[in-house]
N, C-alpha and C positions, 0 to 999 in steps of 0.2 A: 624827541629828549635823547640827550646823549646816552642813558644808560639803555634804553631801547636799541638803540644802534648798536651798542657794543654787545648786548646780548646777540643781535643777528647776525654780527661777525664772528662770535664764538660757535653759535650753532651751525655755521657752515664748515666748521672744521670737524671733518670725519673722525678722527681720533678722539677728539674731545666729546663728541655725541656718544661714541660707543663707550667710553670711560665714565660718562654721565649715567648711561643707562645701566651699567653694572651698579652704580651706586643706588639708582632708584630702585631696583629691583631688590637689592640687598637690603636697603635701609626700609623699604615697604615691608619687607620678612620680618627684619627688627621689630616694626611696630605692632605687626600681627602677633609677635611670639610675645612681646612685653606684655602687650594687652591680655593674652590668654595667661600668662603668670599673674598679672595682677587681679585677675577676675578669679583664680582659682585660690590665690593666698588670701586675698582681702576681702574679696565680694563673696565669696562662697558661704550660702546660709548657714552651713554647720560650723564655719569658724567665727570665734568671737575674736575680732582683730582689735589689737590695741598699739599705740605709737611704739611701745617696745618690740613687739611682734613685726611691725614694718621694718624698725632699725636692725632687727636681726635678720630678717628676710634679705635687707640689702646688703648686710654685712656679708652673710653666705654666698650671695651672688657676685659681689663687686670686690671686696677685699681680698679674696685668693687669687682671682683672675688678675688683679693689678699686680700681682706678683709676676705674672707671665709678660706683663709689659717689657720690661727690660730684655727678656730673652726674645721677645717679638722684634724688638729694635734690632738687635744683633742679627737675627735670622734675615729680617726684611733687608738689611743692607749687604747679604749675601745671595737671597732666592731672587729669581725673577717674580717682579711683582704681578706680571700677569698670571703666571703659574699659582701664585697665592689665592688671586680671585678666584680662577678655576676650580682648584683643588678645596681650597676653604670653603667657598660655597655647597659645593659637593658633599662635603662631609658636614656642614651644618644641615643640610636637608636630611640625611641620614639620621644624626642626632636629634634634630626636631621628632623625626617619627618616632624615635624612642620614646622620647619624653611624652608623646600622646599616648602611647602605650601604657607608659606608667601611671597616668593620669585615669585611664580607665581601670587600670588594676588594683588602684587605690593602695599603693605602696607607701611606707612610711615616709615623712616628709624628708628625712636626709636624703634618702636615694632619689627621690624627684629632685631635690636641690642639686645634687650631683650631675645629674643629668642637664640641667638647665645651666650649671655652671660650664659644663664641657661647650655648650652652643655658644654662650656668651665670650667665653676664652678666645675662641676662635674669630670671634667679633674684633677682638685687638689686632689682629694681623690684617683684616680686611680693611678695617677703618682706617688705620695708620698708613696702610699700603696706598689706599685712595688719596689720602692728603698728600703724601709724599711722591707720587706719580702725577700730579697736577703739573707741575713745571714742565713735564715732557709733552705735554699736548698743548699747551698754549704759548705765546711769546711773554717777553717781560713784561711788555706794557700793556697786557691783557691780565695780568695775574690778579689784580684787584677785583677786576669784574668777575673773572671765573669763580675766585673765592666767594664771592657774593651769590652766585648762582650754584655752584655745585653743592657745597655743604648745605646751604638753605634748600636747595630741590630736594636734598637727601632729608633735611627734616621733614620737609613738607610731605615727602613720599612715606615716612615712618608714621606721621600724623594720619596721612591716608589710610595706610596700612591698618593702624589702629581703629578708624573708623569703619574699615572693610570687616576687621575682626568683631567689632560690637555687631554688625549685621549678620555677619555668618554664625554667631553665638546666638543671635535672636531665632535665626531661621532653623537653627540645628536643636531648638530646645534647651539652650543653655549648656551646649557640649564644648567644655573647654579643649578636650581631646581634637575634635574635628577643626577648631580654630587652629590649633598647632600644627595639624597636618596641612592646612591652606597655607601657612607660613612656610612650610617644608617646600611646598611646590614653587613658591615665590624666588627660595634659596635656589633651586634647580634653575630658574629661568636667570637668575643671575649667573650661574656658573656658564650656561650656554651662551649668553651674550659676551661674555669674556673672550670667547673664541674667535670673537672678530678684531680683537687686537693682537697685534704683532707678538711675538714671544718676548723679543727683545726690546721692545718700543719703550717701556714703562723705567727701565733701569732695573737695578741702581747703577750708576756708572763709576768705573774704577781707574785710577789712574794708571797709565801704559805701565807694563813691566811689573805691576804689582798682582800678586797672585792670591785668589781667595782661600781662606784657609777652609778645612774639611769641616764637617757638620760636628764631629768631636770636638776639634780644637774650636770652632765657634762657641759650642757650649761652656767649654773649659774657661773660654775669655770672657765670658758675658760680663763677669764684675769689672773687668779692666775695660771692656768696650763702652760700659755705662758710664765709667768714670771718665774716658776719653769724651763722650758726649757730653758730659756736664762741663767738663772744662772748655770745650767748644762753646757750648751754651753761655757759660760765665764770660767769654771774650765779647759777646755780643750782648751789650747791656740792655739795650732796649727789647730784645727779645726776651731776656730773663724777667726784665720787669713787667712785659704784657703778659706772660705767662702766670707770672705772680698774682696780677690784678684779677685774672679771668679765674683763677683758682678762688680766690676770694668771692668773685661774684657767684661761682659754681656753688658754693657753701650756701651762699643766702638763697639761691634758686633751690637746693635741695631741703633746705629747711621748710620752705613755703609750700614745696610739693607735699611733704608729709602732712604739713597743717591742712592742704586741700583733700587729700585724702581721708583724712579723719573727718572733716566737715562733710564731705559727700557721704561717708558712710553713716555717720551717726547724727549730725547737726540738721542736715538740710531735707532729711527723708526717713522715714522708718522703713522703708522698702529697699531692699538691696537692689533690685533693678532701675528702681527709680534713682538712687544713688550713684549706681554707674553710668546710668545716661547723663546725669549731669557732669559726671567727670569726662565723660565723651565730649560733651559741649565744651566745657572748659579747655581741653587738649586742643579742641579745633578752633578755639578763639586765639589761643597761643599759637598755633601754627599760621592763623593769618598774621599775627606781629612777627612772625619769622619771616614771612613773603615781604611784609613791609620793609624790614629790615634790609632784605635784599634789594629791595629798590633803591632806597634811600643812601645807604652805606657807601657805594661809590662816589655819590656826589658829596656827601658830608666828609668823606676822607679826604676828596680833593680839595676841599675847603679849610678842614679843621686839623688835617692829618691824622692819623691812625690814634695817637695818644689823645689828642683833643677829642676825637669822637668817643672812645672808650670814656673819658673823663665825663662827658655829656651823658652817655649811657648809665654810668654808676651813680651820678648826681641826681638825675631824674628819677632813677629807681628808689633813691633815699627819700626825695620827696613824696612818691606816689604809693610807696608802700604802706605807710601809715595812714595817708589820706584816705586810701580806699580798704586796705586790708582790716582795720579796727571796726568796721561795721560788721564783718563776719556774716555777710549776706552775700546771696548769690550773684546779685547784680554789680556791685560793686567789685567783686573777686573776679568777674568776668572780665571788665574793665582793665584789673590790674593784670590779670593773664595776658591780655592783648599788649599793655605797654612793656611788662617784662618780657614777654616775645620779641619786642624790639630791642630792648636794652641788652639782653642775653645774646641774641643772634649778632646785632651789630657789634657788641664786644668780641664775639667769636672770630666773625669775619676778620675783623682788625688784628686779633692775635695769629690767625693762621698766617695772615698775610706777612705780619713782620717776622715770623719765624722762618716762612719760605724765601723771602729776600736775604734774610740774615745768614742762614744757616745753610752750609755746604752740603751739595747733594750726596756727598758720601755718608755725612752725619745725620741726614734729615729723617731717616727711618726711626733711630735711637732717640731723637730730639722729639718726635711726635708720638712716640712711645711713652716718653717721660710725660708728655702732656696727657696722654690718657691716663697714667697712672695717678697725676695730680687731680684730673677730674673726678676719677672714681673714689680716690680718697677723701677729697672735699666733700663730695657725696654722701658718703657712709659716715664720717664725722657729722656732717648736718643732720643726717637722720637719727645719730646717736645723742646729738644736743637735744634735737627736737623730742625725743622720746623721754627726757628729762623733764622738759618744761611743758609740754602739752598736757592737758586735761584728756578724758575719754572722748569728750565732744570736739575737740581739735580749737577750741576757744583760747588763746593766749595771748594778752596784750604784751606780755613780757618779750614772747618770741617775736612778735611782730616790730616791736620797738628795737630790739636788740638787731634785727636782720637791718633794719633802715640805718642804725648806726653804722653797721659793718659797710653798707653801701657807701655812707657818707665818708667813712674812713678810706675805701678805696678810692673814690673821687678826689678826696684830698692829697693821697699818695701820688696819684697820677698828675695831679696840678702840680705838686711841690717839684715833682721830678722835671716839669717843663712840657711845652707843647710840641716841641721837635718831633716831626713824623719819622717813622722809619726811612732807611735810606730809598730813595725812590720813591716809596710807596704813595706819599700824598700827592706826588705828580702825575700819578697814572690817571 
């Protein structure tokens, strides 16, 4: 298969392998940390979780550090990205240990959220830096396949990390603090692996003769820098359109995730442990969908173009969400989780590729930070809407139908804009 051959070529590239390993350890740690937070906030026996409580938790964790996104972009375009991976993961390892200590001491919720916020805020720098660094370790002709492998492998690593977190929690008598400490160890591994990359390898590249501003100047020019990044993006129509479509699909995914959480917590089992196990199975099935997307996306992008494949992803989701979701039963929901894993990850790979092809490296950090902000804002907005529409047991026909309509609108928007692929993307 051409995809297998291309993957073999990529994995022969030492710098790509090292960057991929940093991503795997880092996102596996993210998966562990996120499961620890979910089990502590949603599935703790002493907590009576509601859709509004889940939405509030997402807002606390996501909206504030979305504001970090613009600053992250400006700094990423100034800092050596390899150093971001090294010091960012070391800092997250320390902060995760603090979170574990706060869980053990049963501090007020607001203090716990501040600690969790600190870990996830640093995550903005690391993930945006990983995306912006990829063109420095692969050739232009390998970028579509690299985008299929690298972010998807990271997502699978996060899924595997979540599975390990479930296992650690069971073996440690439901100790969320120990799970968090396990995640801290993985963050430390990511930092150590980053030492195998040369300091200047990953950029950012700066035109000759242009001096970089000081840290104070960079902070003062954040608003101007973001405006420049947005203007740069506005001049690249297909990249802007892809980001818009991906944001809409992210909103849909967020609404369905809150629905799944409530179904696992209250509808499918009366026992918190059994509900958590069902959620773990659903995450694993969705991870299988991510893997399938990584396999088929390069082939389908080559035939349909990036926009054509995104249109198919959104249109397929529009059909499958009501066909499977309206049963509100575990079996159909697991099938939907697999299908949405393919659709969501396939669209993300396509969006990443379009942005990387069309955005100049000097602006890439800022644009990927905008990408992150849109992702998080859409997710929080979806949680807020879901909190208004969902009953306590998570069964809402209106929400499922609304999500299907939004998927269909996204597909129609992409189709109306035409099926022309991003520059060079469909030919890779």
